[in-house]
C-alpha positions as CSV (number, residue, x, y, z in Angstrom):
1,M,104.4,23.0,41.7
2,I,102.1,23.1,44.6
3,K,103.2,22.3,48.2
4,N,102.1,23.0,51.7
5,V,104.0,25.8,53.4
6,F,102.1,26.0,56.6
7,E,100.2,23.6,58.8
8,G,98.8,24.7,62.3
9,T,97.0,22.8,65.0
10,V,95.1,24.3,68.0
11,A,95.3,22.1,71.1
12,Y,92.5,22.0,73.7
13,S,93.2,21.4,77.3
14,Q,91.1,20.6,80.4
15,V,92.3,19.4,83.8
16,M,89.0,19.5,85.9
17,D,85.8,18.5,84.2
18,E,82.3,19.7,85.1
19,N,81.9,16.8,87.6
20,G,85.1,17.9,89.6
21,K,87.1,15.0,88.1
22,I,90.7,15.5,87.5
23,D,93.0,14.4,84.7
24,E,95.8,13.1,86.7
25,Q,98.2,13.2,83.8
26,L,97.7,17.0,83.2
27,F,97.4,17.9,86.9
28,P,100.2,20.6,87.7
29,K,102.7,19.5,90.3
30,D,102.7,22.7,92.1
31,V,98.9,22.6,92.9
32,D,97.6,21.0,96.0
33,D,94.3,20.8,97.8
34,S,95.0,24.0,99.8
35,M,95.6,25.9,96.6
36,I,92.4,24.5,95.1
37,L,90.6,25.7,98.2
38,E,92.2,29.2,97.8
39,M,91.1,29.3,94.2
40,Y,87.5,28.4,95.2
41,K,87.4,31.1,97.8
42,K,88.6,33.7,95.3
43,M,86.1,32.6,92.7
44,A,83.3,32.8,95.3
45,F,84.4,36.2,96.4
46,A,84.4,37.5,92.8
47,R,80.9,36.2,92.4
48,A,79.6,37.7,95.6
49,L,81.1,41.1,94.6
50,D,79.5,40.6,91.2
51,A,76.0,40.2,92.8
52,K,76.5,43.1,95.2
53,I,77.6,45.7,92.5
54,L,74.7,44.6,90.1
55,S,72.3,45.3,93.1
56,L,74.0,48.6,93.8
57,Q,73.5,49.6,90.1
58,R,69.8,48.6,90.2
59,Q,69.5,50.9,93.3
60,G,71.1,53.8,91.6
61,R,74.2,53.6,93.8
62,A,76.5,52.6,90.9
63,V,76.5,54.1,87.5
64,T,76.9,51.0,85.4
65,Y,78.4,47.5,85.7
66,A,79.7,44.6,83.5
67,P,78.9,41.3,85.2
68,M,81.5,38.5,85.1
69,V,79.4,35.7,86.5
70,G,80.4,32.4,84.9
71,Q,83.9,33.6,84.1
72,E,85.5,33.4,87.5
73,A,87.8,30.5,86.6
74,T,89.3,32.2,83.6
75,Q,90.2,35.3,85.7
76,V,91.2,33.7,89.1
77,G,93.2,30.9,87.4
78,A,95.1,33.3,85.2
79,A,95.7,35.8,88.1
80,M,97.2,33.1,90.4
81,A,99.6,32.1,87.6
82,M,101.2,35.5,87.4
83,G,104.6,36.2,88.9
84,P,105.7,39.3,91.0
85,K,107.3,41.0,88.0
86,D,104.4,40.3,85.5
87,F,102.2,43.1,84.3
88,L,98.5,42.9,83.8
89,V,96.8,44.8,80.8
90,P,93.1,44.4,81.4
91,N,90.0,45.4,79.5
92,F,86.8,46.4,81.5
93,R,85.7,43.0,82.9
94,Q,88.8,41.9,84.8
95,H,87.6,42.7,88.3
96,G,88.0,39.0,89.1
97,V,91.7,39.4,88.2
98,F,92.0,42.6,90.2
99,L,90.5,40.9,93.3
100,A,92.9,37.9,93.1
101,M,95.9,40.4,92.7
102,G,94.9,42.2,95.8
103,F,93.5,45.4,94.1
104,P,91.6,47.4,96.9
105,L,88.1,46.2,97.0
106,E,86.7,49.7,97.8
107,D,88.4,51.0,94.6
108,I,86.8,48.4,92.4
109,I,83.5,49.5,93.7
110,L,84.4,53.2,93.4
111,G,85.2,52.7,89.8
112,W,81.7,51.3,89.0
113,R,80.3,54.5,90.8
114,G,82.0,56.5,88.1
115,Y,85.1,57.9,89.9
116,E,88.4,58.2,87.9
117,E,90.2,58.2,91.2
118,S,89.5,54.4,91.5
119,Q,92.2,53.9,88.8
120,K,95.0,55.2,90.9
121,I,97.1,52.1,90.9
122,P,98.7,51.0,94.2
123,K,102.5,50.8,93.9
124,D,102.7,47.1,94.7
125,I,100.1,46.1,92.0
126,R,101.5,45.9,88.4
127,T,98.6,46.8,86.1
128,L,97.4,49.3,83.7
129,P,94.0,50.9,84.4
130,I,90.8,49.4,82.8
131,A,90.1,50.0,79.1
132,V,86.6,50.3,78.0
133,P,87.1,50.9,74.3
134,V,87.2,47.5,72.5
135,S,90.8,46.1,72.2
136,T,92.6,49.4,72.5
137,Q,94.4,48.1,75.3
138,M,96.2,45.5,73.1
139,P,98.9,47.7,71.6
140,H,99.6,49.0,75.0
141,G,100.1,45.4,76.3
142,A,102.6,44.8,73.3
143,G,104.5,48.1,74.3
144,V,104.7,47.1,77.9
145,A,106.1,43.7,76.9
146,Y,108.6,45.4,74.6
147,A,109.7,47.5,77.6
148,Q,109.9,44.4,79.8
149,K,112.3,42.8,77.3
150,Y,114.2,46.0,76.7
151,L,114.8,46.7,80.4
152,K,115.4,43.0,81.1
153,T,113.0,43.1,84.0
154,G,112.5,39.4,84.0
155,G,108.7,39.9,83.8
156,A,106.0,39.2,81.3
157,V,102.7,40.8,80.2
158,L,99.3,39.2,80.6
159,A,97.0,41.1,78.2
160,W,93.1,40.5,78.1
161,V,90.7,40.8,75.1
162,G,87.2,39.5,74.6
163,D,86.0,37.4,71.6
164,G,84.7,40.5,69.9
165,G,87.9,42.4,70.5
166,T,89.8,39.7,68.3
167,S,87.9,41.2,65.2
168,E,89.5,44.7,65.9
169,G,92.6,45.9,64.2
170,D,94.2,46.7,67.5
171,F,94.3,43.0,68.3
172,Y,96.0,42.0,65.2
173,E,98.5,44.9,65.3
174,A,99.4,43.9,68.9
175,I,100.0,40.2,68.3
176,N,101.8,41.1,65.1
177,F,104.2,43.2,66.9
178,A,104.6,40.6,69.6
179,G,105.5,38.0,67.1
180,A,107.8,40.2,64.9
181,K,109.7,41.6,68.1
182,K,109.5,38.4,70.2
183,V,108.3,40.2,73.3
184,P,107.1,38.4,76.5
185,M,103.3,38.9,76.0
186,V,100.8,36.4,76.7
187,T,97.3,37.2,75.4
188,I,94.1,35.8,77.0
189,I,91.1,35.8,74.7
190,E,88.2,35.5,77.2
191,N,85.7,33.9,74.7
192,N,82.3,34.2,76.5
193,G,80.4,33.6,73.3
194,W,79.0,37.1,72.8
195,A,80.4,40.4,71.7
196,I,77.6,42.5,73.2
197,S,74.6,41.2,71.0
198,V,76.7,39.6,68.3
199,P,77.3,35.8,68.7
200,R,80.8,34.6,68.2
201,G,79.8,32.7,65.0
202,E,78.8,35.9,63.4
203,Q,81.7,38.0,63.9
204,T,84.4,35.7,62.6
205,G,84.6,32.7,60.3
206,A,87.6,31.2,62.2
207,Q,87.1,27.8,63.6
208,T,88.9,28.9,66.7
209,L,90.1,32.3,67.9
210,A,93.3,30.8,69.0
211,Q,94.4,30.2,65.5
212,K,94.4,33.8,64.8
213,A,97.8,33.8,66.4
214,F,99.3,31.8,63.6
215,A,99.2,34.7,61.2
216,A,101.4,36.6,63.7
217,G,103.9,33.7,63.9
218,I,103.1,32.8,67.4
219,S,101.4,29.8,69.0
220,G,97.8,29.6,69.9
221,M,95.9,27.2,72.2
222,Q,92.4,26.7,73.8
223,V,91.6,25.8,77.4
224,D,88.5,25.1,79.1
225,G,87.9,28.6,80.6
226,N,85.6,27.2,83.3
227,D,88.4,25.0,84.6
228,V,90.4,27.1,87.0
229,I,93.3,24.5,87.2
230,G,93.5,24.1,83.5
231,V,93.6,27.9,83.0
232,Y,96.2,28.3,85.8
233,K,98.4,25.5,84.1
234,A,98.1,27.0,80.6
235,V,98.8,30.5,81.8
236,K,101.7,29.7,84.1
237,E,103.5,27.6,81.4
238,A,103.0,30.4,78.8
239,L,104.2,33.1,81.2
240,E,107.3,31.0,82.0
241,A,108.2,30.7,78.4
242,A,107.5,34.4,77.8
243,R,109.7,35.4,80.7
244,S,112.7,33.0,79.8
245,N,112.7,33.0,76.1
246,N,110.6,36.0,75.0
247,V,108.0,33.7,73.5
248,P,104.6,35.3,73.0
249,C,101.4,33.1,73.0
250,V,97.6,33.4,72.6
251,I,95.4,31.5,75.0
252,E,91.7,31.2,74.1
253,C,89.7,30.5,77.2
254,L,86.2,29.0,76.3
255,T,83.7,30.3,78.8
256,Y,80.3,31.8,78.7
257,R,78.7,35.1,79.7
258,M,75.9,34.0,82.1
259,S,74.6,37.5,82.6
260,M,74.2,40.6,80.5
261,H,77.0,42.4,78.7
262,T,76.5,45.3,80.9
263,T,73.5,46.8,82.9
264,A,72.7,48.7,79.8
265,D,72.1,45.6,78.0
266,D,69.2,43.0,77.9
267,P,70.4,39.7,76.7
268,G,66.7,38.5,76.5
269,K,66.5,40.6,73.3
270,Y,68.9,38.5,71.4
271,R,69.7,35.3,73.4
272,L,67.3,32.4,74.3
273,E,67.4,30.9,77.8
274,S,68.0,27.5,76.0
275,D,71.3,29.0,74.9
276,V,72.3,29.5,78.5
277,A,71.0,26.2,79.8
278,P,73.8,23.9,78.6
279,W,76.4,26.1,80.5
280,L,74.7,25.8,83.9
281,P,76.3,22.5,84.7
282,R,79.6,23.7,83.6
283,D,79.7,26.4,86.2
284,P,83.4,27.0,87.2
285,I,82.6,27.3,90.9
286,L,80.3,24.3,91.1
287,R,82.8,21.9,89.7
288,V,85.5,22.9,92.3
289,R,83.0,22.7,95.1
290,K,82.2,19.1,93.9
291,Y,86.0,18.4,94.0
292,L,86.4,19.8,97.4
293,E,83.3,17.9,98.8
294,S,84.5,14.7,97.5
295,K,87.7,15.2,99.4
296,G,85.9,16.1,102.6
297,L,87.3,19.7,102.4
298,W,84.1,21.4,102.1
299,D,80.5,21.4,103.2
300,G,77.3,23.4,103.7
301,A,78.4,25.0,106.9
302,K,81.7,26.2,105.5
303,E,79.9,27.5,102.5
304,A,77.6,29.6,104.7
305,A,80.4,30.8,106.9
306,L,82.4,31.8,103.8
307,G,79.5,33.7,102.3
308,E,78.8,35.7,105.5
309,E,82.5,36.6,105.8
310,Q,82.8,37.8,102.3
311,L,79.6,39.8,102.4
312,K,80.9,41.7,105.6
313,R,84.1,42.5,103.6
314,I,82.1,43.7,100.6
315,N,79.6,45.7,102.7
316,A,82.5,47.5,104.5
317,A,84.1,48.3,101.2
318,V,80.8,49.7,99.8
319,E,80.6,51.9,102.9
320,V,84.1,53.3,102.2
321,A,83.3,53.8,98.6
322,E,80.1,55.7,99.3
323,Q,81.9,58.1,101.6
324,F,84.3,59.1,99.1
325,K,84.3,62.8,98.2
326,P,86.2,63.6,95.0
327,D,88.3,66.7,94.5
328,P,86.9,68.6,91.5
329,K,90.5,69.7,90.7
330,G,91.2,66.1,89.7
331,M,89.6,66.7,86.3
332,F,92.5,69.0,85.5
333,D,95.3,67.1,87.2
334,N,95.0,63.9,85.5
335,V,94.6,64.8,81.8
336,Y,98.3,65.6,80.6
337,S,101.7,64.8,82.2
338,F,102.1,68.7,82.3
339,M,99.6,71.4,82.5
340,P,98.9,73.0,79.0
341,E,98.3,76.9,79.0
342,I,94.7,76.6,77.9
343,L,93.8,74.0,80.6
344,Q,95.6,76.2,83.1
345,E,93.2,79.0,82.1
346,E,90.2,76.8,82.7
347,L,91.6,75.7,86.0
348,D,92.1,79.4,87.2
349,A,88.6,80.1,86.2
350,A,87.2,77.3,88.0
351,L,89.2,78.0,91.2
352,A,87.8,81.6,91.0
353,A,84.3,80.5,90.6
354,N,82.0,80.3,93.6
355,W,80.9,76.7,92.7
356,W,84.2,75.2,93.2
357,Q,84.4,75.1,96.9
358,Q,80.7,74.3,97.2
359,A,81.3,71.3,94.8
360,K,84.2,70.0,96.9
361,E,82.3,70.3,100.1
362,E,79.3,68.4,98.6
């Protein structure tokens, strides 16, 4: 006897197309023009910050940088869907989410200047620090979600992973745990087409990345990751289900990495300009601007004023970040929850050395 024992379907959703046109049947009831305008401003701010830090890195004023240009809708839309008790578990390219959540701007800049003090999380922001190793944050996300359920906090977890990260064991272990234990974790796959230099089609044979959720017994869906309203709607609905019924979910956001993976990378070595060209008219910021202009809510003068105001804020934060003087003792304070004897010996030796005070003053 042969019979089908499983069938799965991945739905794709888009609310606002690349021309700024709205699908009225899918349009969220809690979104109005004032909220769309706020989304636009947050995305524009993220892109302005992106350009500034990239410039700082090229000047030797930042150590490295991972640009997010082109992915603003995925990050801002998801961040604005989060509730006050929800927890963020990021990788290393979620500075758009951080901005939308209200993370101190100077600390974001400080992090790309190489200071670990940038990851001292403000008490009113519920997030883990950034995670650079690919997908290692995913089991942490599942653990935090389990704690949310166990403690009955009423919150959920929004965990982020890139398309390349879905081929790592950590990703499968995390979503398998989420499915088995029914924890309130919503996983965002930020599918930007490339895992550094490896195109999405060469690192998995799966037709979609969302369908990987099925093996863990949870649902998976796709959304236009350049559609900020579509992302907001999908993430908000998933988080609500996670909070109320401990239903985990995977959302694959289809977007594109318009710039390099990091400033240590040259996409011209492996990617043609013709690969990028089809994505230019799909720009997440451009489509929202088209919508706002069609409603008479935006024009060139407002755009110029916004750019000037945001650049002032960014420059002020750069000035604060560049004045930061780290305490060398921090390299000992933040390694363990307690001070092991061997590390205490090193600390004592460092305090006794003449270079210590000099380094602190410099």
